[in-house]
NUDOTOR-161770 format. One record per atom (N, C-alpha, C): residue in one letter; z, x, y. Coordinates in steps of 0.2 Angstrom, whole numbers, plus 5000, padded with zeros to 4 digits. Example, Ala and Ser with C-alpha at 12.3 -4.5 7.8 and 13.67 -1.06 7.14 Angstrom:
a503950664972;a503950624978;a503950664984;s503550644989;s503650684995;s503950645000;
This chain:
m542452966049;m542153036052;m542953066048;l542853146047;l543453156044;l543653206049;d544353196049;d544653236054;d544653326052;v545053356057;v544953416055;v545353446052;k545953416048;k546453446043;k545753436037;s545453376037;s545353366028;s544553406029;c544353436035;c543753486034;c543853556031;s544553556034;s544753636034;s544953616024;t545253576022;t545353566014;t544853586009;l544053546014;l543453536010;l543553606012;r543453666016;r543153736017;r543453746011;f544153746011;f544553786005;f544353775997;i544253705995;i544253695989;i543253745988;l542853715992;l542153755992;l542153825991;i542553845995;i542853915993;i543253955986;i543553915987;i543853905979;i543753895974;c543153845973;c542953815968;c542253875962;p541953895966;p541453955963;p541954015962;l542454025963;l543054075960;l543354045954;c543453995955;c543853945947;c543053945944;r542653935945;r542053915938;r541953985938;d541854045940;d541754095937;d542354125931;d543054095934;d543554115930;d543354085922;l543054035924;l543153975919;l542553985914;k542154015915;k541554055911;k541654095909;k542054155911;k542254205909;k542654195902;e543254145904;e543654125899;e543254105894;n542754045894;n542354015890;n542154065886;k541854125888;k541454165884;k541954195879;l542454215883;l543054245878;l543054205872;l543154135873;l543554105868;l542954105863;k542354105865;k541654095862;k541654165856;e541754215860;e542054275856;e542354285848;v542954245851;v543354245848;v543554175843;k543054135843;k542954105839;k542654125833;n541954155837;n541454185832;n541654245827;q542254275829;q542554315825;q543054305820;h543154245823;h543754195816;h543154165811;v542654145813;v542154115808;v541954165805;a541654235807;a541754275803;a541954315798;v542754295799;v543354325797;v543454275790;i543154225793;i543354165788;i542754155782;d542154185784;d541554185779;d541754255775;a542054295778;a542254345773;a542754345769;l543354305771;l543854265765;l543354245760;e542954185761;e542554155757;e542454185753;n541854255754;n541454265751;n542054295747;a542554335747;a543154375744;a543354335737;n543454265741;n543754215736;n543354195730;a542754195733;a542054175726;a542154245722;i542254305725;i542054365719;i542854375716;q543254335719;q544054355716;q543854295709;k543554235711;k543554185706;k542954205701;q542454235702;q541854255697;q542454305692;e542854355695;e543054415690;e543754375687;i543954315688;i544654295688;i544154255680;d543754235681;d543254185674;d543154215671;r542954275672;r542654345667;r543154375664;l543654375667;l544454435662;l544554345659;k544754285660;k544854245656;k544354255649;e543754245651;e543254255647;e543354315639;r543554385644;r543654445640;r544354425636;l544854405640;l545454395637;l545354325630;t544854265632;t544854235625;t544454285619;e544154315621;e543654365616;e544054395614;s544854445617;s545154475615;s545654445611;n545754375610;n546254355607;n545854335601;v545354335599;v544854315595;v544954395592;e544654425593;e544654495589;e545354505585;l545954515589;l546454515589;l546654475582;m546454435583;m546554365576;m546254385571;n545654405571;n545254435567;n545454515563;l545554535568;l546154605564;l546654595561;e547154565564;e547954535559;e547354495553;k546954465554;k546754395547;k546854465540;e546454535545;e546254595540;e546754625537;l547254645542;l547754675540;l548054645535;q548254585534;q548754545531;q548654565524;s547954585523;s547554595515;s547854665514;i548254705518;i548354785515;i548954775518;f549154765523;f550054775523;f550554705525;t551154705524;t551454645525;t551654645531;k551954575531;k551954555540;k552554595544;g553054645540;g553354695541;g552954755544;q552354775542;q552254815544;q551654815549;i551454755548;i551054735555;i551454735560;l551854715560;l552354725567;l552354775568;k552654835563;k552754885564;k552054935570;l551454915568;l550954935571;l550954905577;k551154845578;k551154795584;k551654855589;k552354865584;k552754885591;k552654955591;g552455005588;g552255075587;g552755115586;f553055145592;f553655185587;f554255175589;k554355105588;k555055065588;k555355055581;r555855075582;r556355075576;r556155005573;r556055015564;r556154925562;r556554945556;v556954905555;v557254865548;v556954845544;w556554885540;w556354855534;w556554795529;t555954745527;t556354695522;t556254715516;e556554675512;e556454695504;e555854695502;e555254655506;e554754635504;e554354705504;d554454725512;d554154785514;d554154865510;i554854855508;i554954915501;i554654905496;a554854845492;a554354815487;a553754835486;e553254835491;e552654825492;e552354905494;s552954945496;s552855015496;s553155085490;i553555055486;i553655085480;i553155085476;p552555035473;p551955065468;p551655105472;l551655135479;l551255175482;l551455235481;y552255245483;y552655315481;y552355335474;s552655275471;s552555295462;s552055325458;a551455285462;a550655315459;a550755385464;s550755415467;s550655485472;s551255485478;p551755515477;p552255545482;p551955575487;k551655645485;k551055685490;k550755625493;l550355585492;l550055545496;l550455505501;y550855485496;y551355445501;y551755475508;k551955525506;k552055565512;k551655585517;l550855605515;l550455605520;l550255565522;l550555495521;l550355445524;l550855415528;y551255415528;y551855435533;y551855465538;r551855535536;r551555585542;r551055575547;k550655525545;k550155515548;k550155435552;k550855435552;k551055375555;k550955305552;f550855305546;f550355245541;f551255205542;p551255135544;p551755095543;p552155075537;l552555145535;l552855145529;l553555155529;p553855115524;p554755145525;p554755225523;s555355275525;s555455325523;s555555335518;v555455395513;v555655415506;v556455385506;r556655405510;r557655405509;r557755335510;t557355275515;t557455225514;t557255195508;l556655215503;l556555175497;l557055205492;q557255275492;q557855295489;q558755245488;r558755235495;r559255195495;r559255135494;w558655095494;w558655035492;w558455035482;a558255095482;a558355095473;a559055105472;n559355155476;n560055145472;n560355105471;k560355055477;k560654985478;k560554935472;i560154935467;i559754895463;i560354865458;d560454815455;d561054835451;d560754805446;c560954875440;c560854885434;c561154865428;s561554815429;s561954765424;s561754715420;r562154705415;r561454665409;r561354595414;g560654575411;g560354535413;g559754555415;i559254495419;i558754515422;i558854545431;l558554595431;l558354635436;l557954615443;k557954575446;k557654535451;k557254575456;p557554625457;p557054665460;p556454715459;v556454695452;v556054745449;v555454695447;f555254635447;f554954575448;f554454585454;k555154585460;k554854595465;k554254665466;i554354725464;i553954765463;i553354745460;l553554705454;l552954695451;l552354645452;a552854605458;a552254575461;a551854605467;a552354645468;a551854705473;a551154715470;s550854735464;s550354765460;s550154705456;a550154655459;a549754595456;a549054605457;e548854635462;e548254615466;e547954675459;l548054725456;l547754765455;l547054745450;n546554785449;n546154775445;n546454775438;e546054725434;e546254735427;e546354815422;l546054855426;l545954915422;l546854955425;d546754945430;d547554975432;d548054945431;k548054875427;k548554845427;k548754835417;l548354905415;l548554915409;l549054965408;c549554965404;c550254995404;c550355005396;v551055055396;v551255065391;v552155035388;l552354985385;l553154985385;l553355015379;f553855055383;f554255085377;f554855065377;f555055055371;f555955025369;f556155055366;d556755075365;d557055085361;d557755095360;e558355095355;e558855075354;e559255165354;m559855155359;m560155245359;m560855235359;k560955285354;k561655265352;k562055325358;v562755275359;v563155305364;v563855345364;r563955395368;r564755395365;r565055325367;k565555295364;k565955225366;k566555245369;t566455225375;t567055245380;t566955195386;y567355195390;y567555165396;y567055195401;c566655165406;c566255205411;c566455175417;y566455225424;y566655175428;y566055175436;d565655115436;d565155095439;d565455095446;k565055165451;k565455165458;k565055115463;s564455105459;s563855065466;s564154985466;s564354965461;s564854885458;s565654885461;d565854955459;d566654965459;d567054915452;t566654945447;t566854885441;t566754955436;t567254945431;t567254985424;t566954945419;l566554985415;l566054935411;l566454945404;p566554885400;p566854905392;p566554965388;p566654995383;p566555035378;p565955005376;v565455035375;v564855025367;v564555055366;s564255045359;s564055125353;s563255115356;y563055065357;y562155065357;y561955045364;v561455075366;v561055055373;v560455025371;q560054975374;q559354965375;q558954995381;v558455025378;v558155065383;v557755035384;a557255025390;a556654995389;a556055045397;m555655055393;m555155105402;m554555075401;l554155075406;l553655025407;l553155065412;r552555095406;r552155155411;r551555125410;g551255155417;g550355135417;g550155195419;d549355205421;d549155255423;d549355275429;
């Protein structure tokens, strides 16, 4: 038999338990809602991740295509410009120190038509300035012997067609006043001579 104390405890549990069950049901329902919200967020993130992955794959494919196009473009430019001129195109308005090869390639164009050269320079073609060409020409050592810079200029014209390669070579001996002459560019004094050999190569 249950004593009075046990009966009181049982009645208390019977009264409290229904209240506990209601609270647990509410809490369980709330947890399910939170779970559903988390599941929805996870699904949204997975969808966003899939979209981003597709976009990354598309960008990689586009990057590969752009690299191929850039390589083809640079290959075509190499038949027109020097490496220095191509770098000038890539760097834009950044100042560039032109190499002897760049200048030697530009001199035949300037010699053919100074007006056209200046026009192309104003149009932002990758060309050294006229002043740069003049400074380089002034530094050429014209002392007796082989003028190596001239061969570089001639090499720049090697791709001309046969008709454009036709030229006339003039040479003659001139009598000059026999006296000492000071060469400012080399800071030397040239011995006196009576005659000099003059040669001129002229094309169309």
